[in-house]
All heavy atoms as TSV, in Angstrom:
chain	resi	resn	atom	element	x	y	z
A	1	MET	N	N	-27.062	-16.653	-17.050
A	1	MET	CA	C	-25.853	-16.226	-17.707
A	1	MET	C	C	-24.903	-15.640	-16.650
A	1	MET	O	O	-25.333	-14.810	-15.696
A	1	MET	CB	C	-26.209	-15.069	-18.749
A	1	MET	CG	C	-25.118	-15.082	-19.864
A	1	MET	SD	S	-25.565	-13.744	-20.959
A	1	MET	CE	C	-26.008	-14.748	-22.318
A	2	SER	N	N	-23.749	-16.178	-16.485
A	2	SER	CA	C	-22.892	-15.790	-15.394
A	2	SER	C	C	-22.016	-14.601	-15.801
A	2	SER	O	O	-22.027	-14.190	-16.941
A	2	SER	CB	C	-21.899	-16.924	-15.098
A	2	SER	OG	O	-20.994	-17.032	-16.188
A	3	LEU	N	N	-21.510	-13.824	-14.820
A	3	LEU	CA	C	-20.649	-12.688	-15.136
A	3	LEU	C	C	-19.540	-12.984	-15.996
A	3	LEU	O	O	-19.048	-12.193	-16.694
A	3	LEU	CB	C	-20.200	-12.085	-13.715
A	3	LEU	CG	C	-19.422	-10.883	-13.793
A	3	LEU	CD1	C	-20.017	-9.687	-14.402
A	3	LEU	CD2	C	-18.971	-10.472	-12.482
A	4	GLU	N	N	-18.988	-14.216	-15.739
A	4	GLU	CA	C	-17.803	-14.541	-16.464
A	4	GLU	C	C	-18.111	-14.585	-18.001
A	4	GLU	O	O	-17.187	-14.492	-18.824
A	4	GLU	CB	C	-17.115	-15.988	-15.950
A	4	GLU	CG	C	-16.655	-15.765	-14.627
A	4	GLU	CD	C	-16.132	-17.113	-14.058
A	4	GLU	OE1	O	-16.403	-18.231	-14.673
A	4	GLU	OE2	O	-15.702	-17.064	-12.861
A	5	THR	N	N	-19.206	-15.011	-18.350
A	5	THR	CA	C	-19.517	-15.025	-19.841
A	5	THR	C	C	-19.887	-13.735	-20.376
A	5	THR	O	O	-19.703	-13.457	-21.600
A	5	THR	CB	C	-20.686	-15.996	-20.083
A	5	THR	OG1	O	-21.765	-15.686	-19.343
A	5	THR	CG2	C	-20.255	-17.484	-19.776
A	6	VAL	N	N	-20.472	-12.781	-19.515
A	6	VAL	CA	C	-20.916	-11.542	-20.051
A	6	VAL	C	C	-19.719	-10.650	-20.083
A	6	VAL	O	O	-19.458	-9.910	-21.116
A	6	VAL	CB	C	-22.047	-10.969	-19.159
A	6	VAL	CG1	C	-22.443	-9.581	-19.586
A	6	VAL	CG2	C	-23.217	-11.891	-19.197
A	7	ARG	N	N	-18.957	-10.525	-18.950
A	7	ARG	CA	C	-17.816	-9.598	-18.873
A	7	ARG	C	C	-16.619	-10.276	-18.319
A	7	ARG	O	O	-16.298	-10.246	-17.048
A	7	ARG	CB	C	-18.192	-8.356	-18.106
A	7	ARG	CG	C	-19.228	-7.494	-18.605
A	7	ARG	CD	C	-19.542	-6.354	-17.872
A	7	ARG	NE	N	-20.599	-5.602	-18.318
A	7	ARG	CZ	C	-20.478	-4.217	-18.713
A	7	ARG	NH1	N	-19.383	-3.608	-18.544
A	7	ARG	NH2	N	-21.520	-3.607	-19.342
A	8	PRO	N	N	-15.938	-10.994	-19.037
A	8	PRO	CA	C	-14.726	-11.717	-18.562
A	8	PRO	C	C	-13.719	-10.952	-17.898
A	8	PRO	O	O	-13.084	-11.485	-16.901
A	8	PRO	CB	C	-14.303	-12.465	-19.718
A	8	PRO	CG	C	-14.743	-11.868	-20.954
A	8	PRO	CD	C	-16.042	-11.106	-20.574
A	9	LYS	N	N	-13.418	-9.763	-18.297
A	9	LYS	CA	C	-12.350	-8.820	-17.569
A	9	LYS	C	C	-12.882	-8.428	-16.286
A	9	LYS	O	O	-12.086	-8.458	-15.353
A	9	LYS	CB	C	-12.040	-7.700	-18.505
A	9	LYS	CG	C	-11.273	-7.848	-19.733
A	9	LYS	CD	C	-10.848	-6.701	-20.493
A	9	LYS	CE	C	-9.972	-6.962	-21.722
A	9	LYS	NZ	N	-9.689	-5.808	-22.496
A	10	LEU	N	N	-14.074	-8.056	-16.200
A	10	LEU	CA	C	-14.652	-7.725	-14.853
A	10	LEU	C	C	-14.609	-8.782	-13.904
A	10	LEU	O	O	-14.322	-8.653	-12.707
A	10	LEU	CB	C	-16.065	-7.110	-15.042
A	10	LEU	CG	C	-16.664	-6.443	-13.861
A	10	LEU	CD1	C	-15.868	-5.379	-13.323
A	10	LEU	CD2	C	-18.081	-6.030	-14.170
A	11	ALA	N	N	-14.984	-10.048	-14.359
A	11	ALA	CA	C	-14.897	-11.233	-13.583
A	11	ALA	C	C	-13.531	-11.542	-13.047
A	11	ALA	O	O	-13.300	-11.879	-11.895
A	11	ALA	CB	C	-15.532	-12.422	-14.193
A	12	LYS	N	N	-12.551	-11.304	-13.960
A	12	LYS	CA	C	-11.146	-11.585	-13.632
A	12	LYS	C	C	-10.574	-10.537	-12.565
A	12	LYS	O	O	-9.854	-10.918	-11.496
A	12	LYS	CB	C	-10.188	-11.495	-14.902
A	12	LYS	CG	C	-8.805	-12.101	-14.741
A	12	LYS	CD	C	-8.297	-11.947	-16.188
A	12	LYS	CE	C	-6.840	-12.563	-15.961
A	12	LYS	NZ	N	-6.013	-12.665	-17.258
A	13	LEU	N	N	-11.102	-9.361	-12.725
A	13	LEU	CA	C	-10.727	-8.233	-11.737
A	13	LEU	C	C	-11.282	-8.579	-10.410
A	13	LEU	O	O	-10.725	-8.439	-9.448
A	13	LEU	CB	C	-11.323	-6.929	-12.205
A	13	LEU	CG	C	-11.107	-5.723	-11.298
A	13	LEU	CD1	C	-9.653	-5.463	-10.983
A	13	LEU	CD2	C	-11.813	-4.477	-11.670
A	14	GLY	N	N	-12.627	-8.975	-10.423
A	14	GLY	CA	C	-13.299	-9.339	-9.089
A	14	GLY	C	C	-12.565	-10.566	-8.407
A	14	GLY	O	O	-12.403	-10.403	-7.115
A	15	LYS	N	N	-12.056	-11.442	-9.082
A	15	LYS	CA	C	-11.360	-12.604	-8.493
A	15	LYS	C	C	-10.009	-12.056	-7.911
A	15	LYS	O	O	-9.674	-12.554	-6.719
A	15	LYS	CB	C	-11.028	-13.651	-9.486
A	15	LYS	CG	C	-12.359	-14.464	-9.817
A	15	LYS	CD	C	-12.076	-15.552	-10.805
A	15	LYS	CE	C	-13.238	-16.425	-11.127
A	15	LYS	NZ	N	-13.065	-17.559	-12.143
A	16	ALA	N	N	-9.353	-11.213	-8.588
A	16	ALA	CA	C	-8.141	-10.644	-8.102
A	16	ALA	C	C	-8.287	-9.863	-6.902
A	16	ALA	O	O	-7.547	-9.961	-5.890
A	16	ALA	CB	C	-7.433	-9.789	-9.192
A	17	VAL	N	N	-9.294	-8.978	-6.812
A	17	VAL	CA	C	-9.543	-8.122	-5.746
A	17	VAL	C	C	-9.936	-9.109	-4.512
A	17	VAL	O	O	-9.517	-8.783	-3.346
A	17	VAL	CB	C	-10.786	-7.189	-5.992
A	17	VAL	CG1	C	-11.223	-6.505	-4.673
A	17	VAL	CG2	C	-10.258	-6.037	-6.971
A	18	ASP	N	N	-10.661	-10.052	-4.827
A	18	ASP	CA	C	-11.116	-11.060	-3.679
A	18	ASP	C	C	-9.830	-11.717	-3.110
A	18	ASP	O	O	-9.789	-11.934	-1.912
A	18	ASP	CB	C	-12.217	-12.059	-4.141
A	18	ASP	CG	C	-13.454	-11.328	-4.477
A	18	ASP	OD1	O	-13.746	-10.332	-3.802
A	18	ASP	OD2	O	-14.351	-12.119	-5.170
A	19	GLY	N	N	-8.984	-12.078	-3.968
A	19	GLY	CA	C	-7.863	-12.776	-3.544
A	19	GLY	C	C	-6.942	-11.946	-2.758
A	19	GLY	O	O	-6.421	-12.376	-1.650
A	20	ILE	N	N	-6.726	-10.612	-3.129
A	20	ILE	CA	C	-5.876	-9.825	-2.349
A	20	ILE	C	C	-6.665	-9.486	-0.853
A	20	ILE	O	O	-5.962	-9.606	0.067
A	20	ILE	CB	C	-5.676	-8.399	-3.085
A	20	ILE	CG1	C	-4.940	-8.601	-4.285
A	20	ILE	CG2	C	-5.110	-7.339	-2.114
A	20	ILE	CD1	C	-4.803	-7.450	-5.241
A	21	ASN	N	N	-7.900	-9.294	-0.918
A	21	ASN	CA	C	-8.580	-9.024	0.342
A	21	ASN	C	C	-8.548	-10.200	1.259
A	21	ASN	O	O	-8.578	-10.115	2.458
A	21	ASN	CB	C	-10.045	-8.557	0.100
A	21	ASN	CG	C	-10.025	-7.113	-0.392
A	21	ASN	OD1	O	-9.241	-6.341	-0.049
A	21	ASN	ND2	N	-11.101	-6.802	-1.188
A	22	LYS	N	N	-8.543	-11.426	0.582
A	22	LYS	CA	C	-8.504	-12.586	1.412
A	22	LYS	C	C	-7.177	-12.799	2.188
A	22	LYS	O	O	-7.035	-13.209	3.265
A	22	LYS	CB	C	-8.907	-13.944	0.621
A	22	LYS	CG	C	-8.911	-15.166	1.333
A	22	LYS	CD	C	-9.155	-16.346	0.372
A	22	LYS	CE	C	-9.201	-17.564	1.232
A	22	LYS	NZ	N	-9.616	-18.780	0.324
A	23	GLN	N	N	-6.125	-12.444	1.376
A	23	GLN	CA	C	-4.746	-12.592	1.904
A	23	GLN	C	C	-4.398	-11.468	2.831
A	23	GLN	O	O	-3.728	-11.757	3.929
A	23	GLN	CB	C	-3.712	-12.572	0.759
A	23	GLN	CG	C	-2.345	-12.799	1.164
A	23	GLN	CD	C	-1.270	-12.812	0.019
A	23	GLN	OE1	O	-1.843	-12.891	-1.097
A	23	GLN	NE2	N	-0.073	-12.800	0.269
A	24	TYR	N	N	-4.845	-10.231	2.659
A	24	TYR	CA	C	-4.349	-9.092	3.481
A	24	TYR	C	C	-5.406	-8.555	4.372
A	24	TYR	O	O	-5.091	-7.706	5.180
A	24	TYR	CB	C	-3.840	-8.075	2.579
A	24	TYR	CG	C	-2.605	-8.378	1.759
A	24	TYR	CD1	C	-2.591	-8.722	0.471
A	24	TYR	CD2	C	-1.379	-8.493	2.572
A	24	TYR	CE1	C	-1.528	-9.007	-0.186
A	24	TYR	CE2	C	-0.216	-8.889	1.948
A	24	TYR	CZ	C	-0.263	-9.112	0.611
A	24	TYR	OH	O	0.924	-9.585	-0.143
A	25	GLY	N	N	-6.729	-9.046	4.312
A	25	GLY	CA	C	-7.694	-8.566	5.192
A	25	GLY	C	C	-8.729	-7.796	4.407
A	25	GLY	O	O	-8.597	-7.306	3.243
A	26	ARG	N	N	-9.882	-7.741	5.066
A	26	ARG	CA	C	-11.186	-7.154	4.533
A	26	ARG	C	C	-10.919	-5.644	4.026
A	26	ARG	O	O	-10.397	-4.882	4.848
A	26	ARG	CB	C	-12.313	-7.328	5.276
A	26	ARG	CG	C	-13.547	-6.826	4.824
A	26	ARG	CD	C	-14.673	-7.086	5.870
A	26	ARG	NE	N	-15.953	-6.458	5.332
A	26	ARG	CZ	C	-16.997	-6.395	5.936
A	26	ARG	NH1	N	-17.187	-6.882	7.116
A	26	ARG	NH2	N	-18.128	-5.889	5.296
A	27	ASP	N	N	-11.373	-5.340	2.902
A	27	ASP	CA	C	-11.382	-4.010	2.302
A	27	ASP	C	C	-9.960	-3.367	2.125
A	27	ASP	O	O	-9.846	-2.132	2.301
A	27	ASP	CB	C	-12.376	-3.049	3.108
A	27	ASP	CG	C	-13.754	-3.423	2.995
A	27	ASP	OD1	O	-14.210	-3.992	1.964
A	27	ASP	OD2	O	-14.558	-3.176	3.914
A	28	LYS	N	N	-8.995	-4.043	2.054
A	28	LYS	CA	C	-7.721	-3.623	1.639
A	28	LYS	C	C	-7.690	-3.031	0.331
A	28	LYS	O	O	-7.050	-1.909	-0.007
A	28	LYS	CB	C	-6.606	-4.588	1.852
A	28	LYS	CG	C	-6.321	-5.132	3.199
A	28	LYS	CD	C	-5.988	-4.032	4.142
A	28	LYS	CE	C	-5.883	-4.601	5.529
A	28	LYS	NZ	N	-5.618	-3.475	6.486
A	29	VAL	N	N	-8.383	-3.658	-0.709
A	29	VAL	CA	C	-8.480	-3.235	-1.977
A	29	VAL	C	C	-10.018	-3.136	-2.227
A	29	VAL	O	O	-10.827	-4.005	-2.067
A	29	VAL	CB	C	-7.941	-4.135	-2.989
A	29	VAL	CG1	C	-8.214	-3.774	-4.426
A	29	VAL	CG2	C	-6.450	-4.241	-2.741
A	30	ARG	N	N	-10.436	-1.998	-2.814
A	30	ARG	CA	C	-11.931	-1.817	-3.069
A	30	ARG	C	C	-12.025	-1.107	-4.424
A	30	ARG	O	O	-11.217	-0.391	-4.933
A	30	ARG	CB	C	-12.531	-0.793	-1.943
A	30	ARG	CG	C	-12.481	-1.498	-0.581
A	30	ARG	CD	C	-12.875	-0.538	0.429
A	30	ARG	NE	N	-14.155	0.090	0.104
A	30	ARG	CZ	C	-15.034	0.405	1.095
A	30	ARG	NH1	N	-14.706	0.482	2.291
A	30	ARG	NH2	N	-16.183	1.061	0.688
A	31	LEU	N	N	-13.161	-1.217	-5.027
A	31	LEU	CA	C	-13.528	-0.603	-6.284
A	31	LEU	C	C	-14.002	0.890	-5.863
A	31	LEU	O	O	-14.667	0.999	-4.848
A	31	LEU	CB	C	-14.542	-1.205	-7.077
A	31	LEU	CG	C	-14.156	-2.629	-7.431
A	31	LEU	CD1	C	-15.366	-3.285	-8.211
A	31	LEU	CD2	C	-12.809	-2.571	-8.411
A	32	ALA	N	N	-13.897	1.899	-6.661
A	32	ALA	CA	C	-14.282	3.245	-6.358
A	32	ALA	C	C	-15.847	3.261	-6.210
A	32	ALA	O	O	-16.295	4.077	-5.361
A	32	ALA	CB	C	-13.734	4.153	-7.366
A	33	ALA	N	N	-16.534	2.383	-6.953
A	33	ALA	CA	C	-18.008	2.452	-6.809
A	33	ALA	C	C	-18.505	2.061	-5.561
A	33	ALA	O	O	-19.773	2.214	-5.214
A	33	ALA	CB	C	-18.459	1.539	-7.977
A	34	GLN	N	N	-17.583	1.343	-4.742
A	34	GLN	CA	C	-18.074	0.883	-3.472
A	34	GLN	C	C	-18.197	1.982	-2.362
A	34	GLN	O	O	-18.751	1.863	-1.337
A	34	GLN	CB	C	-17.116	-0.164	-2.836
A	34	GLN	CG	C	-17.229	-1.479	-3.545
A	34	GLN	CD	C	-16.237	-2.563	-3.096
A	34	GLN	OE1	O	-15.138	-2.471	-3.395
A	34	GLN	NE2	N	-16.668	-3.227	-2.153
A	35	GLY	N	N	-17.645	3.144	-2.860
A	35	GLY	CA	C	-17.594	4.323	-1.873
A	35	GLY	C	C	-16.480	4.208	-0.880
A	35	GLY	O	O	-15.711	3.176	-0.927
A	36	TYR	N	N	-16.333	5.188	-0.020
A	36	TYR	CA	C	-15.311	5.357	0.942
A	36	TYR	C	C	-15.749	5.906	2.207
A	36	TYR	O	O	-16.242	7.088	2.090
A	36	TYR	CB	C	-14.133	6.049	0.365
A	36	TYR	CG	C	-12.958	6.022	1.332
A	36	TYR	CD1	C	-12.223	4.972	1.610
A	36	TYR	CD2	C	-12.604	7.454	1.760
A	36	TYR	CE1	C	-11.224	5.154	2.472
A	36	TYR	CE2	C	-11.385	7.405	2.623
A	36	TYR	CZ	C	-10.706	6.255	3.036
A	36	TYR	OH	O	-9.705	6.375	3.827
A	37	ASP	N	N	-15.786	5.340	3.296
A	37	ASP	CA	C	-16.209	5.824	4.531
A	37	ASP	C	C	-15.039	6.167	5.375
A	37	ASP	O	O	-14.495	5.281	5.972
A	37	ASP	CB	C	-17.095	4.844	5.263
A	37	ASP	CG	C	-17.622	5.300	6.606
A	37	ASP	OD1	O	-17.737	6.642	6.756
A	37	ASP	OD2	O	-17.919	4.641	7.462
A	38	ARG	N	N	-14.658	7.493	5.461
A	38	ARG	CA	C	-13.398	7.820	6.203
A	38	ARG	C	C	-13.926	7.983	7.668
A	38	ARG	O	O	-14.557	8.755	8.113
A	38	ARG	CB	C	-12.980	9.236	5.753
A	38	ARG	CG	C	-11.778	9.707	6.512
A	38	ARG	CD	C	-11.254	11.019	5.954
A	38	ARG	NE	N	-10.257	10.648	4.992
A	38	ARG	CZ	C	-9.676	11.646	4.329
A	38	ARG	NH1	N	-9.906	12.800	4.510
A	38	ARG	NH2	N	-8.781	11.373	3.399
A	39	THR	N	N	-13.493	7.154	8.459
A	39	THR	CA	C	-13.756	7.005	9.851
A	39	THR	C	C	-12.842	7.918	10.640
A	39	THR	O	O	-13.117	8.123	11.766
A	39	THR	CB	C	-13.770	5.546	10.486
A	39	THR	OG1	O	-12.494	5.003	10.207
A	39	THR	CG2	C	-14.750	4.711	9.838
A	40	TRP	N	N	-11.734	8.339	10.147
A	40	TRP	CA	C	-10.791	9.137	10.814
A	40	TRP	C	C	-10.594	10.442	9.939
A	40	TRP	O	O	-10.226	10.372	8.791
A	40	TRP	CB	C	-9.469	8.503	10.935
A	40	TRP	CG	C	-8.832	7.933	9.805
A	40	TRP	CD1	C	-8.968	6.705	9.310
A	40	TRP	CD2	C	-8.007	8.525	8.871
A	40	TRP	NE1	N	-8.404	6.411	8.059
A	40	TRP	CE2	C	-7.838	7.513	7.782
A	40	TRP	CE3	C	-7.424	9.843	8.828
A	40	TRP	CZ2	C	-6.820	7.866	6.736
A	40	TRP	CZ3	C	-6.645	10.062	7.687
A	40	TRP	CH2	C	-6.418	9.227	6.612
A	41	PRO	N	N	-10.739	11.567	10.585
A	41	PRO	CA	C	-10.493	13.008	9.908
A	41	PRO	C	C	-9.008	13.216	9.846
A	41	PRO	O	O	-8.295	12.844	10.709
A	41	PRO	CB	C	-11.380	13.948	10.594
A	41	PRO	CG	C	-11.345	13.283	12.006
A	41	PRO	CD	C	-11.367	11.796	11.848
A	42	MET	N	N	-8.655	14.030	8.872
A	42	MET	CA	C	-7.291	14.538	8.825
A	42	MET	C	C	-7.103	15.473	10.058
A	42	MET	O	O	-7.901	16.112	10.464
A	42	MET	CB	C	-7.096	15.425	7.517
A	42	MET	CG	C	-5.659	15.938	7.407
A	42	MET	SD	S	-5.352	16.837	5.977
A	42	MET	CE	C	-5.850	18.326	6.504
A	43	LYS	N	N	-5.846	15.328	10.586
A	43	LYS	CA	C	-5.535	16.143	11.838
A	43	LYS	C	C	-5.146	17.493	11.373
A	43	LYS	O	O	-4.128	17.788	10.640
A	43	LYS	CB	C	-4.435	15.571	12.476
A	43	LYS	CG	C	-4.827	14.226	13.141
A	43	LYS	CD	C	-3.743	13.599	14.193
A	43	LYS	CE	C	-4.327	12.439	14.857
A	43	LYS	NZ	N	-3.526	11.960	15.746
A	44	GLN	N	N	-5.803	18.447	11.590
A	44	GLN	CA	C	-5.701	19.874	11.061
A	44	GLN	C	C	-4.400	20.551	11.603
A	44	GLN	O	O	-3.827	21.351	11.055
A	44	GLN	CB	C	-6.811	20.762	11.457
A	44	GLN	CG	C	-8.196	20.335	10.744
A	44	GLN	CD	C	-8.054	20.530	9.296
A	44	GLN	OE1	O	-7.514	21.471	8.829
A	44	GLN	NE2	N	-8.706	19.485	8.609
A	45	LYS	N	N	-3.852	19.847	12.694
A	45	LYS	CA	C	-2.699	20.565	13.152
A	45	LYS	C	C	-1.529	20.301	12.267
A	45	LYS	O	O	-0.454	21.043	12.442
A	45	LYS	CB	C	-2.298	19.952	14.640
A	45	LYS	CG	C	-1.910	18.481	14.695
A	45	LYS	CD	C	-1.710	18.064	16.053
A	45	LYS	CE	C	-1.121	16.639	16.185
A	45	LYS	NZ	N	-0.754	16.174	17.486
A	46	TRP	N	N	-1.684	19.414	11.468
A	46	TRP	CA	C	-0.483	19.065	10.467
A	46	TRP	C	C	-0.620	19.852	9.177
A	46	TRP	O	O	0.243	19.837	8.374
A	46	TRP	CB	C	-0.502	17.574	10.084
A	46	TRP	CG	C	-0.180	16.670	11.398
A	46	TRP	CD1	C	-1.012	15.778	11.812
A	46	TRP	CD2	C	1.020	16.613	12.213
A	46	TRP	NE1	N	-0.508	15.226	13.008
A	46	TRP	CE2	C	0.851	15.668	13.149
A	46	TRP	CE3	C	2.117	17.398	12.113
A	46	TRP	CZ2	C	1.694	15.472	14.204
A	46	TRP	CZ3	C	3.123	17.100	13.106
A	46	TRP	CH2	C	2.916	16.219	14.064
A	47	LEU	N	N	-1.758	20.565	8.997
A	47	LEU	CA	C	-1.919	21.344	7.757
A	47	LEU	C	C	-1.283	22.629	8.014
A	47	LEU	O	O	-1.466	23.391	8.986
A	47	LEU	CB	C	-3.441	21.509	7.558
A	47	LEU	CG	C	-3.903	22.296	6.428
A	47	LEU	CD1	C	-3.600	21.501	5.049
A	47	LEU	CD2	C	-5.403	22.553	6.458
A	48	SER	N	N	-0.491	23.099	6.908
A	48	SER	CA	C	0.169	24.392	7.004
A	48	SER	C	C	-0.934	25.464	6.899
A	48	SER	O	O	-1.883	25.426	6.208
A	48	SER	CB	C	1.059	24.515	5.833
A	48	SER	OG	O	1.544	25.865	5.785
A	49	ARG	N	N	-0.797	26.503	7.776
A	49	ARG	CA	C	-1.701	27.723	7.626
A	49	ARG	C	C	-1.475	28.428	6.299
A	49	ARG	O	O	-2.307	29.254	6.041
A	49	ARG	CB	C	-1.459	28.526	8.886
A	49	ARG	CG	C	-1.931	27.890	10.092
A	49	ARG	CD	C	-1.826	28.869	11.299
A	49	ARG	NE	N	-0.447	29.218	11.540
A	49	ARG	CZ	C	0.298	28.788	12.450
A	49	ARG	NH1	N	-0.071	28.061	13.403
A	49	ARG	NH2	N	1.534	29.241	12.560
A	50	CYS	N	N	-0.444	28.377	5.704
A	50	CYS	CA	C	-0.156	29.141	4.570
A	50	CYS	C	C	0.130	28.412	3.296
A	50	CYS	O	O	0.920	28.817	2.532
A	50	CYS	CB	C	1.053	30.112	4.888
A	50	CYS	SG	S	2.519	29.379	5.398
A	51	TYR	N	N	-0.523	27.192	3.073
A	51	TYR	CA	C	-0.031	26.320	2.029
A	51	TYR	C	C	-0.549	26.945	0.642
A	51	TYR	O	O	-0.009	26.583	-0.326
A	51	TYR	CB	C	-0.629	25.032	2.229
A	51	TYR	CG	C	-2.119	24.847	2.286
A	51	TYR	CD1	C	-2.688	24.322	0.993
A	51	TYR	CD2	C	-2.923	25.315	3.273
A	51	TYR	CE1	C	-4.077	24.272	0.908
A	51	TYR	CE2	C	-4.190	25.058	3.141
A	51	TYR	CZ	C	-4.892	24.652	1.996
A	51	TYR	OH	O	-6.239	24.460	2.081
A	52	THR	N	N	-1.412	27.900	0.612
A	52	THR	CA	C	-1.786	28.498	-0.606
A	52	THR	C	C	-1.697	30.036	-0.563
A	52	THR	O	O	-2.179	30.727	-1.468
A	52	THR	CB	C	-3.211	28.162	-1.091
A	52	THR	OG1	O	-4.103	28.505	-0.022
A	52	THR	CG2	C	-3.266	26.670	-1.285
A	53	THR	N	N	-1.173	30.613	0.369
A	53	THR	CA	C	-1.184	32.062	0.597
A	53	THR	C	C	0.157	32.740	0.397
A	53	THR	O	O	0.114	33.976	0.279
A	53	THR	CB	C	-1.685	32.475	2.015
A	53	THR	OG1	O	-0.830	31.880	2.920
A	53	THR	CG2	C	-3.063	32.111	2.138
A	54	ARG	N	N	1.218	31.998	0.223
A	54	ARG	CA	C	2.483	32.581	-0.101
A	54	ARG	C	C	3.074	32.147	-1.486
A	54	ARG	O	O	3.235	31.059	-1.692
A	54	ARG	CB	C	3.563	32.300	1.010
A	54	ARG	CG	C	3.324	32.672	2.248
A	54	ARG	CD	C	4.525	32.404	3.159
A	54	ARG	NE	N	4.276	32.754	4.573
A	54	ARG	CZ	C	4.745	32.124	5.603
A	54	ARG	NH1	N	5.764	31.199	5.349
A	54	ARG	NH2	N	4.484	32.530	6.880
A	55	TRP	N	N	3.319	33.206	-2.311
A	55	TRP	CA	C	3.847	32.820	-3.620
A	55	TRP	C	C	5.060	32.189	-3.559
A	55	TRP	O	O	5.482	31.186	-4.323
A	55	TRP	CB	C	3.947	34.076	-4.542
A	55	TRP	CG	C	2.645	34.679	-5.026
A	55	TRP	CD1	C	1.912	35.590	-4.435
A	55	TRP	CD2	C	1.773	34.081	-6.089
A	55	TRP	NE1	N	0.674	35.843	-5.146
A	55	TRP	CE2	C	0.644	34.857	-6.141
A	55	TRP	CE3	C	2.021	33.096	-6.879
A	55	TRP	CZ2	C	-0.258	34.653	-7.048
A	55	TRP	CZ3	C	1.059	32.789	-7.892
A	55	TRP	CH2	C	-0.198	33.614	-7.880
A	56	SER	N	N	5.934	32.424	-2.552
A	56	SER	CA	C	7.275	31.982	-2.357
A	56	SER	C	C	7.229	30.493	-2.012
A	56	SER	O	O	8.142	29.689	-2.142
A	56	SER	CB	C	8.145	32.698	-1.384
A	56	SER	OG	O	7.379	32.642	-0.108
A	57	ASP	N	N	6.064	29.929	-1.431
A	57	ASP	CA	C	5.914	28.627	-1.085
A	57	ASP	C	C	5.496	27.635	-2.208
A	57	ASP	O	O	5.580	26.404	-2.072
A	57	ASP	CB	C	4.965	28.479	-0.040
A	57	ASP	CG	C	5.503	28.903	1.298
A	57	ASP	OD1	O	6.684	29.210	1.516
A	57	ASP	OD2	O	4.693	29.185	2.266
A	58	ILE	N	N	5.160	28.180	-3.437
A	58	ILE	CA	C	4.686	27.366	-4.579
A	58	ILE	C	C	5.934	26.846	-5.241
A	58	ILE	O	O	6.927	27.524	-5.555
A	58	ILE	CB	C	3.966	28.189	-5.506
A	58	ILE	CG1	C	2.621	28.783	-4.754
A	58	ILE	CG2	C	3.526	27.434	-6.813
A	58	ILE	CD1	C	1.780	29.687	-5.669
A	59	LEU	N	N	5.917	25.539	-5.370
A	59	LEU	CA	C	7.048	24.873	-6.150
A	59	LEU	C	C	7.151	25.209	-7.627
A	59	LEU	O	O	6.071	25.283	-8.244
A	59	LEU	CB	C	6.925	23.268	-5.885
A	59	LEU	CG	C	7.003	22.947	-4.381
A	59	LEU	CD1	C	6.861	21.388	-4.254
A	59	LEU	CD2	C	8.318	23.317	-3.755
A	60	VAL	N	N	8.267	25.259	-8.177
A	60	VAL	CA	C	8.445	25.448	-9.537
A	60	VAL	C	C	8.985	24.201	-10.292
A	60	VAL	O	O	10.003	23.745	-9.828
A	60	VAL	CB	C	9.384	26.612	-9.784
A	60	VAL	CG1	C	9.556	26.933	-11.373
A	60	VAL	CG2	C	8.705	27.971	-9.152
A	61	ALA	N	N	8.391	23.595	-11.255
A	61	ALA	CA	C	8.879	22.587	-12.056
A	61	ALA	C	C	9.554	23.054	-13.167
A	61	ALA	O	O	9.170	23.954	-13.981
A	61	ALA	CB	C	7.691	21.532	-12.358
A	62	SER	N	N	10.777	22.495	-13.378
A	62	SER	CA	C	11.633	22.784	-14.475
A	62	SER	C	C	12.028	21.774	-15.378
A	62	SER	O	O	11.912	20.645	-15.050
A	62	SER	CB	C	12.837	23.643	-14.121
A	62	SER	OG	O	13.629	22.922	-13.148
């Protein structure tokens, strides 16, 4: 039994992901179940030292 007969939507998604990756390069689009290996850490110098410590810095949505 093929995947297409068991889960047609999943097979269609797989073909779409494969097509995008073929056109733009390997692993441009991935499923969350594949995991994510971050090879580059965030640069801490760009992180604000007070992003959660000042009430005046919290944005208000109205």
